[in-house]
PASEBA-1860 file (N, C-alpha, C; in nm, 3 decimals):
! residues 201
1> XXXXXXXX> 12.243/13.004/10.999/12.203/12.863/10.998/12.147/12.828/10.860 ~ 12.200/12.722/10.799/12.156/12.684/10.666/12.015/12.624/10.671 ~ 11.952/12.618/10.553/11.818/12.561/10.545/11.818/12.416/10.593 ~ 11.919/12.339/10.550/11.925/12.198/10.591/11.944/12.185/10.742 ~ 12.032/12.269/10.798/12.060/12.259/10.942/11.935/12.291/11.023 ~ 11.864/12.396/10.985/11.743/12.434/11.056/11.636/12.326/11.044 ~ 11.621/12.271/10.923/11.521/12.166/10.901/11.559/12.040/10.977 ~ 11.688/12.009/10.982/11.734/11.891/11.056/11.696/11.902/11.203
9> XXXXXXXX> 11.718/12.017/11.262/11.683/12.037/11.403/11.533/12.025/11.424 ~ 11.455/12.082/11.333/11.309/12.077/11.345/11.256/11.934/11.336 ~ 11.306/11.858/11.238/11.254/11.723/11.217/11.305/11.627/11.324 ~ 11.426/11.647/11.371/11.476/11.565/11.481/11.391/11.586/11.606 ~ 11.352/11.710/11.631/11.267/11.740/11.746/11.132/11.670/11.732 ~ 11.078/11.666/11.611/10.952/11.597/11.587/10.968/11.447/11.613 ~ 11.078/11.391/11.567/11.100/11.247/11.586/11.122/11.215/11.734 ~ 11.198/11.300/11.802/11.224/11.276/11.944/11.096/11.285/12.027
17> XXXXXXXX> 10.996/11.357/11.976/10.872/11.376/12.052/10.772/11.262/12.034 ~ 10.803/11.166/11.949/10.713/11.051/11.930/10.701/10.975/12.061 ~ 10.580/10.942/12.100/10.559/10.871/12.226/10.617/10.730/12.218 ~ 10.655/10.676/12.333/10.710/10.540/12.336/10.608/10.439/12.286 ~ 10.481/10.464/12.317/10.375/10.372/12.272/10.367/10.371/12.120 ~ 10.363/10.489/12.059/10.358/10.496/11.913/10.484/10.437/11.851 ~ 10.598/10.466/11.912/10.724/10.416/11.858/10.726/10.263/11.854 ~ 10.681/10.200/11.960/10.678/10.054/11.964/10.589/9.998/11.852
25> XXXXXXXX> 10.472/10.057/11.835/10.378/10.010/11.732/10.436/10.034/11.593 ~ 10.489/10.154/11.570/10.543/10.188/11.438/10.667/10.106/11.406 ~ 10.753/10.084/11.505/10.873/10.004/11.482/10.837/9.861/11.443 ~ 10.736/9.807/11.510/10.694/9.670/11.477/10.645/9.662/11.333 ~ 10.570/9.765/11.290/10.519/9.766/11.153/10.633/9.782/11.053 ~ 10.732/9.864/11.085/10.846/9.884/10.996/10.927/9.755/10.983 ~ 10.952/9.688/11.095/11.027/9.562/11.088/10.953/9.457/11.007 ~ 10.821/9.452/11.023/10.740/9.358/10.945/10.750/9.390/10.797
33> XXXXXXXX> 10.750/9.520/10.763/10.758/9.562/10.623/10.895/9.527/10.564 ~ 11.000/9.546/10.642/11.135/9.514/10.593/11.148/9.365/10.565 ~ 11.112/9.284/10.664/11.126/9.138/10.651/11.035/9.084/10.541 ~ 10.923/9.149/10.520/10.830/9.103/10.418/10.861/9.152/10.278 ~ 10.958/9.243/10.266/10.989/9.300/10.136/11.062/9.197/10.050 ~ 11.031/9.194/9.921/11.090/9.096/9.831/11.242/9.110/9.825 ~ 11.294/9.231/9.836/11.439/9.248/9.833/11.504/9.182/9.954 ~ 11.440/9.191/10.070/11.492/9.126/10.190/11.485/8.975/10.174
41> XXXXXXXX> 11.373/8.928/10.125/11.354/8.784/10.112/11.451/8.721/10.013 ~ 11.486/8.792/9.907/11.573/8.738/9.805/11.721/8.756/9.836 ~ 11.754/8.852/9.921/11.893/8.887/9.944/11.968/8.781/10.023 ~ 12.086/8.747/9.977/12.176/8.663/10.054/12.264/8.749/10.144 ~ 12.286/8.873/10.102/12.368/8.967/10.177/12.292/9.098/10.193 ~ 12.293/9.151/10.314/12.224/9.276/10.344/12.323/9.374/10.407 ~ 12.328/9.493/10.352/12.403/9.602/10.411/12.304/9.686/10.491 ~ 12.332/9.708/10.618/12.235/9.775/10.703/12.305/9.879/10.790
49> XXXXXXXX> 12.235/9.929/10.888/12.289/10.025/10.984/12.235/9.989/11.121 ~ 12.306/10.032/11.224/12.262/10.008/11.360/12.184/10.130/11.408 ~ 12.056/10.114/11.447/11.973/10.229/11.484/12.020/10.297/11.611 ~ 12.010/10.430/11.613/12.049/10.508/11.730/11.938/10.605/11.765 ~ 11.938/10.650/11.890/11.845/10.753/11.934/11.701/10.718/11.904 ~ 11.632/10.814/11.843/11.489/10.796/11.815/11.464/10.739/11.675 ~ 11.570/10.688/11.609/11.550/10.623/11.479/11.460/10.501/11.494 ~ 11.389/10.462/11.388/11.315/10.335/11.394/11.408/10.222/11.435
57> XXXXXXXX> 11.366/10.142/11.531/11.449/10.033/11.581/11.434/9.913/11.488 ~ 11.530/9.898/11.397/11.523/9.789/11.298/11.601/9.666/11.343 ~ 11.643/9.663/11.470/11.720/9.547/11.516/11.646/9.414/11.500 ~ 11.514/9.408/11.522/11.446/9.280/11.498/11.462/9.230/11.354 ~ 11.460/9.320/11.257/11.479/9.279/11.117/11.622/9.230/11.094 ~ 11.719/9.296/11.158/11.858/9.252/11.144/11.878/9.116/11.210 ~ 11.816/9.096/11.325/11.825/8.965/11.393/11.762/8.857/11.306 ~ 11.652/8.891/11.239/11.586/8.794/11.152/11.675/8.760/11.033
65> XXXXXXXX> 11.745/8.859/10.981/11.838/8.832/10.871/11.944/8.732/10.914 ~ 11.999/8.751/11.034/12.099/8.657/11.085/12.037/8.520/11.109 ~ 11.915/8.518/11.162/11.849/8.390/11.190/11.828/8.310/11.062 ~ 11.801/8.382/10.951/11.780/8.316/10.823/11.910/8.280/10.753 ~ 12.022/8.311/10.814/12.150/8.275/10.756/12.201/8.372/10.651 ~ 12.142/8.491/10.647/12.191/8.592/10.553/12.320/8.653/10.606 ~ 12.405/8.700/10.516/12.526/8.771/10.555/12.488/8.916/10.584 ~ 12.516/8.961/10.705/12.480/9.096/10.747/12.604/9.181/10.762
73> XXXXXXXX> 12.604/9.296/10.695/12.716/9.389/10.701/12.672/9.520/10.764 ~ 12.757/9.573/10.852/12.731/9.702/10.917/12.854/9.792/10.900 ~ 12.833/9.923/10.903/12.944/10.015/10.874/13.024/10.058/10.997 ~ 13.150/10.093/10.971/13.233/10.167/11.065/13.269/10.298/10.997 ~ 13.250/10.409/11.069/13.276/10.541/11.010/13.420/10.586/11.037 ~ 13.476/10.650/10.937/13.611/10.706/10.949/13.599/10.858/10.940 ~ 13.593/10.927/11.056/13.570/11.072/11.055/13.675/11.151/10.978 ~ 13.798/11.099/10.976/13.904/11.174/10.909/13.883/11.185/10.759
81> XXXXXXXX> 13.813/11.088/10.701/13.786/11.091/10.557/13.636/11.097/10.526 ~ 13.554/11.084/10.631/13.408/11.075/10.616/13.369/10.963/10.520 ~ 13.437/10.851/10.534/13.408/10.731/10.456/13.362/10.622/10.551 ~ 13.299/10.518/10.495/13.257/10.403/10.572/13.330/10.279/10.523 ~ 13.373/10.195/10.617/13.415/10.060/10.581/13.304/9.966/10.625 ~ 13.287/9.857/10.553/13.175/9.766/10.575/13.227/9.634/10.632 ~ 13.166/9.591/10.743/13.213/9.473/10.814/13.100/9.372/10.832 ~ 13.132/9.245/10.808/13.032/9.141/10.831/13.026/9.109/10.980
89> XXXXXXXX> 12.905/9.095/11.032/12.886/9.064/11.173/12.803/8.937/11.186 ~ 12.827/8.864/11.293/12.749/8.742/11.319/12.654/8.760/11.436 ~ 12.668/8.872/11.508/12.581/8.902/11.621/12.576/9.053/11.641 ~ 12.465/9.102/11.689/12.453/9.245/11.720/12.505/9.277/11.859 ~ 12.533/9.174/11.938/12.577/9.194/12.074/12.723/9.239/12.084 ~ 12.796/9.231/11.973/12.938/9.267/11.976/12.962/9.414/11.942 ~ 12.856/9.490/11.920/12.872/9.629/11.880/12.924/9.714/11.995 ~ 13.013/9.809/11.961/13.071/9.901/12.059/13.064/10.043/12.004
97> XXXXXXXX> 13.048/10.144/12.092/13.041/10.282/12.043/13.167/10.318/11.964 ~ 13.146/10.377/11.848/13.257/10.418/11.764/13.249/10.566/11.736 ~ 13.280/10.605/11.613/13.275/10.746/11.575/13.135/10.801/11.596 ~ 13.127/10.921/11.650/13.000/10.990/11.674/12.913/10.917/11.777 ~ 12.972/10.821/11.850/12.896/10.747/11.950/12.804/10.641/11.894 ~ 12.814/10.614/11.764/12.728/10.515/11.699/12.785/10.375/11.722 ~ 12.703/10.279/11.766/12.753/10.142/11.782/12.807/10.088/11.651 ~ 12.928/10.031/11.656/12.993/9.977/11.537/13.047/9.838/11.566
105> XXXXXXXX> 13.072/9.758/11.461/13.130/9.626/11.483/13.269/9.637/11.545 ~ 13.298/9.550/11.642/13.432/9.544/11.698/13.525/9.477/11.599 ~ 13.644/9.529/11.586/13.739/9.478/11.486/13.771/9.331/11.509 ~ 13.776/9.289/11.635/13.814/9.150/11.661/13.695/9.055/11.661 ~ 13.575/9.109/11.635/13.456/9.024/11.632/13.381/9.033/11.500 ~ 13.450/9.083/11.398/13.384/9.094/11.269/13.487/9.077/11.159 ~ 13.439/9.054/11.042/13.524/9.032/10.926/13.512/9.151/10.831 ~ 13.625/9.217/10.803/13.623/9.328/10.710/13.600/9.275/10.570
113> XXXXXXXX> 13.503/9.334/10.501/13.480/9.296/10.362/13.582/9.366/10.274 ~ 13.671/9.290/10.215/13.773/9.350/10.129/13.712/9.400/9.999 ~ 13.588/9.361/9.972/13.522/9.403/9.848/13.439/9.531/9.865 ~ 13.419/9.573/9.990/13.333/9.689/10.017/13.403/9.789/10.109 ~ 13.414/9.915/10.077/13.425/9.965/9.941/13.566/9.941/9.888 ~ 13.600/9.975/9.764/13.522/10.056/9.672/13.436/9.977/9.574 ~ 13.453/9.845/9.564/13.378/9.770/9.464/13.301/9.659/9.532 ~ 13.172/9.652/9.505/13.091/9.543/9.558/13.107/9.422/9.466
121> XXXXXXXX> 13.150/9.312/9.523/13.169/9.191/9.444/13.035/9.129/9.410 ~ 13.020/9.086/9.286/12.896/9.021/9.245/12.872/8.894/9.325 ~ 12.982/8.832/9.372/12.968/8.707/9.446/12.900/8.729/9.581 ~ 12.897/8.853/9.631/12.831/8.881/9.758/12.679/8.882/9.742 ~ 12.633/8.898/9.618/12.489/8.901/9.591/12.419/9.006/9.678 ~ 12.478/9.125/9.685/12.421/9.233/9.766/12.297/9.288/9.698 ~ 12.183/9.250/9.744/12.059/9.293/9.681/11.984/9.397/9.761 ~ 12.034/9.429/9.880/11.961/9.522/9.964/12.055/9.603/10.051
129> XXXXXXXX> 12.034/9.734/10.052/12.103/9.824/10.142/11.998/9.906/10.215 ~ 11.989/9.888/10.346/11.897/9.967/10.428/11.965/10.100/10.462 ~ 11.897/10.209/10.431/11.958/10.342/10.444/11.884/10.423/10.550 ~ 11.957/10.475/10.650/11.891/10.557/10.751/11.868/10.699/10.702 ~ 11.777/10.768/10.766/11.754/10.908/10.733/11.657/10.969/10.833 ~ 11.676/11.095/10.862/11.580/11.164/10.949/11.448/11.176/10.875 ~ 11.457/11.210/10.745/11.337/11.227/10.663/11.370/11.191/10.519 ~ 11.266/11.156/10.443/11.279/11.128/10.300/11.169/11.202/10.227
137> XXXXXXXX> 11.198/11.241/10.101/11.095/11.311/10.025/11.038/11.225/9.914 ~ 10.950/11.283/9.834/10.876/11.209/9.732/10.965/11.156/9.621 ~ 11.086/11.208/9.607/11.179/11.160/9.506/11.286/11.068/9.563 ~ 11.275/11.036/9.692/11.370/10.945/9.754/11.494/11.013/9.811 ~ 11.499/11.146/9.807/11.612/11.216/9.868/11.595/11.217/10.019 ~ 11.708/11.211/10.089/11.705/11.199/10.234/11.767/11.319/10.301 ~ 11.723/11.343/10.422/11.789/11.437/10.511/11.857/11.355/10.618 ~ 11.991/11.352/10.615/12.065/11.277/10.714/12.118/11.368/10.823
145> XXXXXXXX> 12.228/11.325/10.885/12.283/11.400/10.997/12.391/11.499/10.954 ~ 12.421/11.505/10.825/12.512/11.606/10.775/12.653/11.560/10.747 ~ 12.683/11.432/10.775/12.820/11.384/10.753/12.850/11.344/10.610 ~ 12.746/11.310/10.534/12.766/11.271/10.395/12.819/11.131/10.374 ~ 12.825/11.050/10.479/12.881/10.914/10.468/12.805/10.831/10.366 ~ 12.674/10.828/10.378/12.595/10.742/10.290/12.591/10.793/10.147 ~ 12.589/10.924/10.129/12.590/10.977/9.992/12.719/10.938/9.921 ~ 12.832/10.945/9.990/12.959/10.903/9.929/12.958/10.754/9.897
153> XXXXXXXX> 12.905/10.675/9.990/12.902/10.531/9.969/12.810/10.494/9.854 ~ 12.688/10.549/9.855/12.590/10.513/9.753/12.630/10.564/9.614 ~ 12.705/10.672/9.609/12.751/10.723/9.480/12.842/10.623/9.411 ~ 12.911/10.540/9.490/13.002/10.440/9.434/12.935/10.305/9.414 ~ 12.815/10.289/9.470/12.750/10.158/9.467/12.606/10.170/9.421 ~ 12.589/10.221/9.301/12.455/10.244/9.247/12.385/10.115/9.207 ~ 12.459/10.003/9.209/12.398/9.876/9.173/12.315/9.818/9.288 ~ 12.327/9.873/9.407/12.254/9.822/9.522/12.107/9.863/9.518
161> XXXXXXXX> 12.020/9.774/9.561/11.881/9.811/9.585/11.875/9.886/9.717 ~ 11.838/10.011/9.714/11.840/10.095/9.834/11.701/10.115/9.890 ~ 11.688/10.091/10.019/11.559/10.099/10.087/11.575/10.193/10.206 ~ 11.519/10.314/10.194/11.524/10.409/10.304/11.422/10.372/10.411 ~ 11.452/10.407/10.535/11.365/10.374/10.647/11.339/10.499/10.730 ~ 11.212/10.533/10.749/11.178/10.645/10.838/11.031/10.635/10.876 ~ 10.992/10.718/10.970/10.851/10.722/11.010/10.771/10.804/10.910 ~ 10.645/10.766/10.891/10.558/10.837/10.797/10.545/10.985/10.835
169> XXXXXXXX> 10.554/11.014/10.964/10.549/11.151/11.013/10.655/11.239/10.948 ~ 10.765/11.178/10.907/10.879/11.252/10.854/10.894/11.238/10.703 ~ 10.790/11.195/10.638/10.787/11.198/10.492/10.753/11.339/10.447 ~ 10.822/11.390/10.347/10.800/11.525/10.298/10.784/11.522/10.147 ~ 10.710/11.618/10.093/10.695/11.628/9.948/10.829/11.660/9.883 ~ 10.909/11.745/9.948/11.039/11.782/9.894/11.131/11.821/10.008 ~ 11.260/11.787/9.993/11.363/11.825/10.088/11.473/11.898/10.013 ~ 11.544/11.989/10.076/11.656/12.055/10.009/11.762/11.951/9.974
177> XXXXXXXX> 11.810/11.953/9.850/11.910/11.857/9.806/12.020/11.927/9.729 ~ 12.136/11.861/9.722/12.251/11.913/9.652/12.294/11.813/9.546 ~ 12.388/11.853/9.463/12.430/11.768/9.351/12.484/11.634/9.397 ~ 12.549/11.630/9.513/12.611/11.505/9.560/12.512/11.412/9.630 ~ 12.392/11.460/9.657/12.294/11.377/9.729/12.243/11.265/9.639 ~ 12.229/11.146/9.696/12.185/11.027/9.623/12.048/10.985/9.674 ~ 11.952/10.973/9.584/11.817/10.929/9.622/11.813/10.777/9.637 ~ 11.730/10.730/9.728/11.707/10.586/9.742/11.596/10.544/9.647
185> XXXXXXXX> 11.591/10.413/9.618/11.490/10.362/9.526/11.351/10.359/9.589 ~ 11.346/10.317/9.714/11.217/10.304/9.783/11.234/10.344/9.928 ~ 11.124/10.382/9.990/11.123/10.415/10.132/11.015/10.332/10.200 ~ 11.050/10.275/10.315/10.953/10.203/10.396/10.926/10.282/10.523 ~ 10.800/10.297/10.555/10.759/10.357/10.682/10.661/10.260/10.746 ~ 10.606/10.301/10.861/10.507/10.215/10.926/10.375/10.215/10.850 ~ 10.359/10.312/10.758/10.232/10.323/10.688/10.228/10.254/10.555 ~ 10.334/10.273/10.472/10.329/10.218/10.338/10.467/10.223/10.275
193> XXXXXXXX> 10.476/10.165/10.155/10.599/10.167/10.078/10.589/10.274/9.970 ~ 10.699/10.346/9.950/10.701/10.448/9.848/10.812/10.415/9.748 ~ 10.779/10.420/9.619/10.879/10.399/9.516/10.919/10.533/9.456 ~ 11.046/10.542/9.414/11.099/10.669/9.369/11.174/10.655/9.238 ~ 11.206/10.768/9.181/11.276/10.772/9.054/11.425/10.787/9.072 ~ 11.473/10.795/9.196/11.612/10.831/9.222/11.713/10.742/9.157 ~ 11.689/10.610/9.154/11.781/10.517/9.093/11.700/10.419/9.010 ~ 11.758/10.373/8.904/11.688/10.275/8.821/11.699/10.138/8.883
201> X> 11.591/10.063/8.871/11.592/9.926/8.927/11.642/9.828/8.822
END
């Protein structure tokens, strides 16, 4: 068992053990932090993810983005290439289980962004990308689920403002990283905001 695999199992178990009461309180604080962040407030277009399992439930922040008239994009995973395509959605209610059981936009209820990937169009004004992760470290590196989808995507889109989301319980001083891993610029938890050196602003 690799170091990353063992650590992934350990940290997932810690996250799964969070009480429902704490999760509700922490999720509310995280959503408030996301919506209150200057990158969220300024962004006309937001690239996000649909929360699963014991991940912080950021759906209220996504609903708020739609309520404010922002363009919201969510990914569809392609397991055969481990790539993501990005689709604009107008409602979260149209999501259906896709690859790996993760809710994804339905093809007939969303608009495929022809600009994403491989090139983000400047006209989209993409100022914020919310990035999931089991844990993040002091340099903005993340421990994900092992598929490498986001690292491949972020490697091609370094112009995006990247905001990692996780619980403070899962913040670490350092996580094992590889050459292909991409650090996020900042991490939001229920406790505070952390800025990192991973990408230049």
